[in-house]
C-alpha positions in Angstrom: 5.8 -21.5 17.3 8.4 -21.1 15.0 6.3 -19.4 11.8 6.4 -20.0 8.1 5.7 -16.8 5.9 5.5 -16.9 2.5 5.8 -13.0 0.7 4.6 -12.5 -2.1 5.3 -9.6 -4.0 9.3 -8.4 -2.4 10.2 -6.9 -5.5 8.2 -4.1 -5.0 8.2 -0.8 -3.0 6.6 -2.3 -0.2 7.8 -5.8 -0.8 11.0 -4.8 -0.7 10.8 -3.0 3.1 8.4 -6.6 4.3 11.3 -8.9 3.4 13.5 -6.8 5.7 10.7 -6.5 8.4 9.9 -9.8 8.9 13.1 -11.4 8.9 12.7 -11.5 13.0 9.8 -13.4 13.2 10.2 -16.3 11.7 11.4 -18.6 8.1 10.6 -16.2 5.5 10.2 -17.3 1.6 9.8 -14.9 -0.7 8.6 -14.7 -4.3 7.5 -12.3 -7.1 6.8 -13.3 -10.3 7.2 -15.2 -12.6 7.5 -17.4 -9.6 4.3 -16.4 -9.0 1.4 -15.0 -11.4 -1.4 -13.3 -9.5 -3.5 -13.8 -12.2 -3.4 -17.2 -12.7 -5.1 -19.1 -10.0 -3.2 -22.3 -10.7 0.0 -20.8 -10.0 -1.5 -19.2 -6.8 -2.7 -22.6 -5.9 0.7 -24.9 -6.2 2.8 -21.7 -4.4 0.7 -21.7 -1.5 0.5 -25.6 -1.2 4.2 -26.0 -2.4 4.9 -23.2 0.9 2.6 -24.5 3.3 3.3 -21.1 5.3 1.3 -20.4 8.7 1.1 -16.7 7.1 0.9 -15.2 3.9 1.4 -11.7 3.3 0.5 -10.0 -0.2 2.3 -7.4 -1.1 1.5 -7.8 -4.9 -0.5 -5.8 -7.1 -1.6 -4.4 -10.3 -0.9 -0.4 -9.2 -0.3 1.7 -12.5 -3.5 3.4 -12.0 -3.7 5.1 -15.5 -3.4 2.1 -17.5 -5.5 0.2 -15.6 -8.3 2.0 -18.0 -7.1 0.4 -20.8 -6.4 -3.0 -19.2 -9.4 -3.6 -16.8 -9.2 -7.2 -16.8 -5.3 -7.7 -16.0 -6.4 -5.3 -13.5 -9.3 -7.3 -12.1 -7.6 -10.2 -12.3 -4.3 -9.7 -10.4 -6.3 -7.0 -7.4 -9.5 -8.2 -7.6 -9.8 -12.2 -8.3 -6.3 -13.3 -7.4 -6.6 -12.5 -3.1 -9.9 -14.0 -3.1 -8.3 -17.1 -4.5 -5.4 -16.9 -2.3 -7.4 -16.2 0.6 -9.6 -19.7 0.0 -5.7 -21.5 -0.2 -5.0 -20.2 3.2 -7.7 -21.1 4.9 -7.6 -24.7 3.6 -4.5 -24.8 5.4 -5.5 -22.8 8.3 -3.2 -20.3 8.1 -3.4 -16.4 8.2 -3.4 -14.2 5.4 -2.4 -10.0 5.6 -3.6 -7.9 2.1 -3.0 -4.1 1.0 -5.5 -2.3 -0.3 -5.6 1.7 -1.5 -7.8 4.4 -0.5 -8.7 4.5 -4.1 -11.9 2.8 -2.7 -13.5 6.2 -2.2 -14.3 9.0 -4.1 -13.0 11.7 -1.9 -15.7 14.0 -1.5 -16.3 13.1 2.7 -14.3 16.3 3.1 -12.8 14.5 6.3 -10.6 11.4 7.3 -12.4 7.9 5.9 -12.9 5.7 8.9 -13.3 1.5 7.6 -17.2 1.7 7.8 -17.8 4.4 5.2 -19.2 3.5 1.9 -16.4 2.8 -1.0 -17.4 4.7 -4.3 -14.4 4.2 -6.4 -13.9 6.6 -8.9 -11.7 4.5 -11.8 -10.6 0.9 -12.8 -7.6 1.0 -10.2 -9.9 1.5 -7.1 -12.6 -0.7 -8.3 -10.6 -3.7 -8.9 -8.7 -3.2 -5.2 -12.4 -3.3 -3.7 -12.9 -6.0 -5.5 -9.9 -7.9 -4.0 -11.3 -7.2 0.0 -14.6 -7.7 -0.7 -12.8 -11.5 -2.4 -10.9 -11.6 0.8 -13.4 -10.8 3.3 -16.1 -13.2 1.8 -13.8 -16.2 2.4 -13.8 -15.7 5.9 -10.5 -16.6 7.1 -8.1 -15.6 9.3 -7.2 -12.2 7.9 -6.3 -8.2 8.0 -6.7 -6.1 5.4 -4.7 -2.9 5.6 -5.8 0.0 3.4 -2.7 2.7 2.7 -2.1 5.6 0.4 0.8 6.9 -1.4 3.0 4.8 -0.9 6.9 5.3 -1.8 10.3 4.2 -1.9 13.0 5.9 -3.7 14.1 2.2 -4.5 11.1 2.3 -6.9 9.7 5.0 -9.4 6.9 6.6 -7.4 5.9 10.4 -6.9 9.1 11.4 -4.8 11.1 9.8 -7.1 9.5 11.9 -10.4 9.7 15.2 -8.1 13.1 15.0 -8.1 13.3 14.0 -11.7 11.5 17.0 -12.9 13.5 19.2 -10.5 16.4 18.2 -12.0 15.2 19.6 -16.0 12.7 22.0 -15.2 13.4 25.4 -12.6 9.4 25.5 -12.0 7.3 22.6 -11.4 3.7 22.6 -11.1 2.3 20.1 -8.7 -1.6 19.8 -8.4 -2.7 21.2 -4.4 -6.2 20.0 -4.9 -5.6 16.0 -4.5 -4.9 15.2 -0.5 -4.6 12.2 1.1 -1.0 10.7 3.4 2.3 10.2 2.3 3.2 6.7 3.8 6.9 5.5 3.3 7.2 1.5 2.3 9.1 1.3 5.2 7.2 2.6 8.0 4.1 0.6 6.0 6.1 -2.7 6.5 7.6 -2.0 10.1 3.7 -1.7 11.0 2.5 -4.7 9.8 5.7 -6.5 10.9 5.1 -5.2 14.5 1.3 -6.0 14.4 2.4 -9.6 13.7 4.7 -9.7 16.5 1.8 -9.0 19.2 0.6 -12.5 18.4 3.7 -14.5 17.6 2.7 -16.9 20.1 0.0 -17.9 17.7 -0.1 -15.2 14.9 -2.8 -17.2 13.3 -5.0 -17.0 16.5 -4.0 -13.3 16.6 -5.0 -12.3 13.1 -8.2 -14.2 13.7 -8.7 -12.3 16.8 -8.8 -8.5 15.6 -9.7 -10.3 12.2 -11.0 -7.6 9.2 -10.2 -4.3 7.7 -8.1 -1.5 9.0 -6.5 2.0 7.8 -2.8 1.9 7.7 -0.9 4.8 6.7 1.8 7.3 7.6 -0.1 9.9 10.3 -1.2 13.5 8.5 -2.9 15.1 5.4 -0.8 17.1 2.9 -1.3 18.0 -0.6 0.6 16.8 -3.5 1.4 20.5 -3.7 2.8 20.4 -0.2 4.4 17.0 -0.4 6.5 18.1 -3.6 7.4 21.0 -1.2 8.0 19.1 1.8 10.8 16.5 -0.7 12.6 19.5 -2.0 13.4 21.0 1.0 14.5 17.2 3.0 16.7 16.5 -0.7 19.9 16.6 0.9 21.7 18.1 -2.7 18.9 20.3 -3.2 21.6 22.9 -4.6 22.4 20.4 -7.2 18.6 20.4 -8.3 17.4 22.9 -11.6 14.2 24.0 -9.9 14.3 27.3 -8.6 10.0 27.3 -7.6 7.6 25.3 -7.1 3.7 26.3 -7.6 0.3 24.9 -7.1 -2.2 24.0 -10.0 -4.8 21.5 -10.5 -6.4 18.4 -11.1 -7.9 19.8 -14.3 -5.1 21.7 -15.8 -3.2 18.1 -16.3 -5.4 16.0 -19.1 -5.8 12.6 -17.6 -7.6 8.9 -18.6 -8.5 8.6 -15.1 -9.9 10.2 -12.3 -9.0 10.2 -8.6 -9.7 11.4 -5.2 -9.5 14.9 -4.2 -9.2 14.3 -0.5 -8.5 10.8 0.5 -7.3 10.8 3.8 -7.7 7.6 6.0 -8.3 7.5 10.0 -5.9 5.8 11.6 -8.4 5.3 14.8 -9.5 1.7 14.2 -5.8 0.4 14.0 -4.3 2.4 17.0 -7.2 1.8 18.9 -7.1 -2.0 18.6 -3.1 -2.9 18.1 -1.7 -0.1 20.7 0.6 0.9 17.6 0.8 4.6 16.5 1.8 6.0 13.1 4.4 8.7 12.6 3.7 12.0 10.7 4.6 11.4 7.4 6.7 14.6 7.4 8.8 13.0 9.5 9.3 9.4 7.8 10.2 11.6 4.8 12.8 12.8 6.4 14.3 9.8 7.1 13.9 8.5 3.9 15.0 11.3 2.5 18.5 11.2 4.3 18.8 7.2 4.1 18.8 7.8 0.6 
């Protein structure tokens, strides 16, 4: 069947890559704010009904973790309530939905990789609103996949990678926390894995999503701390000699007062995704090297 895909959030880190990755799968209509406002039920309903797609990919999100603490209502509207409304509209059409969530639904105290059955316990507003979105999508009971991911980056948009490079241009010594551990995930590998998953049900994508429906963890493979990630960023940067930074030293989260608490160890197990789809995610180091080489 010819697949009509509606991609929401195409100007963001993940959305930009998804628009590229999805092109071989069907006819892609890509929108972002203000064409769609995920804080408005009317906007969501109008866009979905007008596009009448077979498959909707929701790459929109309120992602400013710190600012969410002072804008909880807006964060909840976009991350929590909006996805539920979207899922309801998708179900009415007999279509399928792919949604994205975060490792920040966990408190980081487990001490080993989280699986999908582990009990969430978010520490901040951002994590709470994303968890609300997961639940809202699941409660509609339509054809859906929710992919929890972590530490998404793209050199096309401000992110941890671009911040480290900016700090390295301005400072001789960088202090980076070594007590926050997860899996850096390149937006391109996440987008490609999403497209590859859809492609496995190409003859009937809605039926395939319904068949494997549910929650999955999807990141690049392997854990690291932000300190280890920053060291790798500087080591792999093609113009390393142009940076001012000569040293990078470990620090603790408590050394940097923040309005928001973040989980310490929020690594996600990829076992379920690999078992169900047969797809294997690349090591985070390999993805980072490719991302830096392409910059």
